N, C-alpha and C positions, 0 to 999 in steps of 0.2 A: 235488651233494647238497643244498647250501644253497639253490640255486635251486628245487629241487623242494619243499623244506620251506616256502619262502616262498609258492610257488604253492598248495600244499596249505592253508596257513593262510589265504590270501586266499579260496580256494574255500569253506572251512568257515565263515569269518566271513560271507561273502556269503549262504550258505545259511541260516545262523542268523538273519540280518537278514530274509531273505525269509519265513521261518517266522513271525516276529513280525508282519510286514506282512500276511501272510495273515489273521491274527486281526483286525487293524485293518480290512482290506478287508471281511471278513465282517460286522463290526460296522457299518461304513458302509452296506453293502448292506442290512442289516436295518433300520437307522434310516431310510433313504430309502424303503424299501418300506412301513415302518410309517407314514411321513408320507403316502404315497399312499393307504394303506388308510384312514387317518384322514380325508383329504380326501374319499374315496369315501363313507364313512359320513356325513360332514357334508353332502355333496351330496344325500343321500337324506333329509335332514331338511328338512322344508318346512312350509307352512301353507296353509290353505284360506281364500280370500276369498269369503265368502258374499254373493251379490248379491241385492238386494231383488226381490221378486216383481213380475212385469209389466214388468221392465226390458227394453227393446228389445235385440235381439241385436247391432245395430250399435253401441250404446253399450257393451256388454260387450266387443266386439271392439276398440273404441277404447281402453278401459281396459287390455285385455291388451297392446296395442301400446305404451302408455305405460309399463306395468310392465316390458316387455321391454327398455326402454332404461335401467332402473335398475341400478346396479352390484350390488345384492344378489340379483338374479334370475339363476339359472343356466339355468332353463327354466320354461316355463309351459304349462299345458294348460287349455283352456276346456271346462267340462262343463255341458251343457244340462239342463233339468229332465227331459227324456226319457231322456238318457244316465244320469242319476243314478237314475232309476226302474228302468231295465233292470239296472244294477249291483246295486241293492238287492234286486231280485227274484231274481237269480242267487245272491246271498249268503244270503238268507233262505229262498228256495224257495217263497215264497207271493206271490200277486198282491194286494198291499195296496190297489191302486187299485180293484179290484173290490169290496173290503170297504168302503173309505172313500168310494168314488164320485168321487174326485178325486186328483190328485197333489200332496201337500203339500210335496214337496221343492223346494228353491230352486236356481237355477243358481249355479255357482261357478267360480272360477279357482284351479287347483292350482299352487302355486309351489314350485319346488325352489331352495334357497338356494346361493349361492356359499359355499365352506367358511369363509371369513373372517368371514362374518356369522352363522354358526350357533352363536350363544351368546345367553343370555337378555337381556343388555343391548341388543344389536343388534336383537333381535326386538321388544323393547319400543319402541325408537325407530322401527322400521319400522311397527309397529302404529299409533303416533301419527301418522306421516306419511301413513298411508292414511285417516285419519279425515276428511280434507278432501274426499274423493270422496263425493258424495251418494248414489250408487247402491250403495255398500257397506253392507251391514247388519251384518256381523260378520267379524272376523278370528280364525280359530281355529287353534291349534297346541297340541301336548302339551308344556306347560311342564316337567313332571316328566321326560319323556323327554329333552328337550334338556339339562336340567341334569345328568341321569345320564350322557349321552354325553360331555359336556364334562368332568365329574369323572373319569370313567374314562380318558379320553384324557390328562388332566392327570397322573393317577397313573402311567400307563404311560410318558409322556414323561419324568417325573422319574426313574423307575426306570432308563430307558435312559440318561439323562444321567449318573447316578451310575455305572452300569456302564461307560459310555464313559470317564469321568474316571479310573476305577480302571485300566481296561485301557490307556489312553494312558500313565499313570504307570508301569505294569508294563512296557509296551513300551519306553518311554524307558530304563528301568533295564536291561532285557535288552540293548538295542542299545548302551547306554553300556558295559556290561560286556564285550560282544563287541569293541567298538572299543578299549576300554581294554586288553584282552589283546593286541590287535594292536600297540598303541603300547608296551606294556610291554617288549617285546624291544628297543626302540630308546631306552629311557630314558637310557642312558649317552651315546648320541649326542646326544640332546636337550640334556642338561646340558653336554656338551662344547661344543656350538655356542653355548650361552649364555655359557660361560666365556670363549670367544674373542671375544665382543662382538657376536654376531648378535642382531638385533632379534627380539622375540617373534613379530611377524607373519611374518618371514622363516622362523623355525623352524616355526611352525604351518602355514604354507601347504602344503607337500607332504603333510603328514599329513591336513589337511582335504580337499585335492583327492582324495587316495587314498580317504578315507572316503566322500566324496560319491559317487564312482564306485561304491563298494561298495553304498551305499544305493540308487543308481539301478539298478544291475543286480539288486540284491535286490528292488526294486520291480517290475522287469520280470518276474522269475521268479514273484513273488507274483501278479501280474496274470494271467499265463498259467495258473497253477493255479486262480485264482479264476474266470476265464472258463470254463475247462474244467468246473469244478464247477457253475457256473450253467447252462451249456448241457446238461450231463448231467441235472441236476435238471429242467430244462424239458422235455427229451425224455421223461423218465419220468413227469412229472406235468403234461404239457401239457393234458390234458383237464380237469384240476381247477383249475389256477391258471396265470396268465400272469405271469412274473416278469422277462422280458427287456424292459426299457424303455430306450430309447436314452439319455435324460437320466441315468437312474440309473447305467447302465454307464459313461458318460463321467465322471461325478462320482466314482464309485468308483475308476476307473483313475487319474484325476488326483490324488485324495487319497492313494492308496497310493504313487504316485511322489513326491509332495510330502513325505509323512511320511518316506519312506525317505531322501530327500536331507536334509531339515531335521534329523531326529533324528540322523542320522549326522554331520552338520556340527557340531551342538551337542555331541555326544558326543566327537568328536575334539578340539574346542576345549577343553572342560573337562579331558579326559585329559591333553593336552599341557601346559596351563597348570598342572595339578596337579604335574607333574614339574618345571616351571620354578620353582615355589615351594618345592621341597624342597632340603635340603642334600645334598651329595654322599654323606655317610654314610647318609642315609635311603634311598638308592636300593638299598642291599644288603638291605633288609628288605621 
């Protein structure tokens, strides 16, 4: 009967830990996908390098090759005067060349930025570094849009960090209470071992090992549930969004297991030490 009760308690506490870890795993998954979405948005932030009229195509190609070696360039596209005119005609719906008798548009190179360079200060430095090229007439980008994107990403990141901190604190409290209840039934044994001269580490070791295994198995259960949820959502929303990224999945699984082990270890350590610091009479309350 006692053995069944211990096994039941072990199972319940492991499931309780896994439920908390599912919340942590979902948060990690959302944070990582938010980071990828942020990088995707920033990669689509770019600028146009307007080249002077009558510049030879070979010189433009050479400039593009030089730019492709720069760390701030994610991708580049060369647009000739003719390509620019065709795009303008399709957008406006009128043949402006027939009206003006010439093509006033200039060739350009469209640059997409690496995410880490997609903020105003970096763009100003990039703009200054491009001034040394004689064939460049102007560097154009939408300053207000860049500032708006960075402000919004900063606000969202701050909100996510606050939520993360709160949930981690709540998770630690819940896991600590779960482990504490498991240790509670052994409080007299802990105190007896202390009274007969056992060292704190010797007393803590079996409880910590037991809790670490609970955290590990709780992490495994949480990861199975999380992966099932992710694959289910991907199957249902596969045509709309792609959420299964190998790096994200690996980090999520690793974080859940690590949190399960570390939080359980710390919870067991604090719980056992709490009883070691109490008098015998306090154990009855």
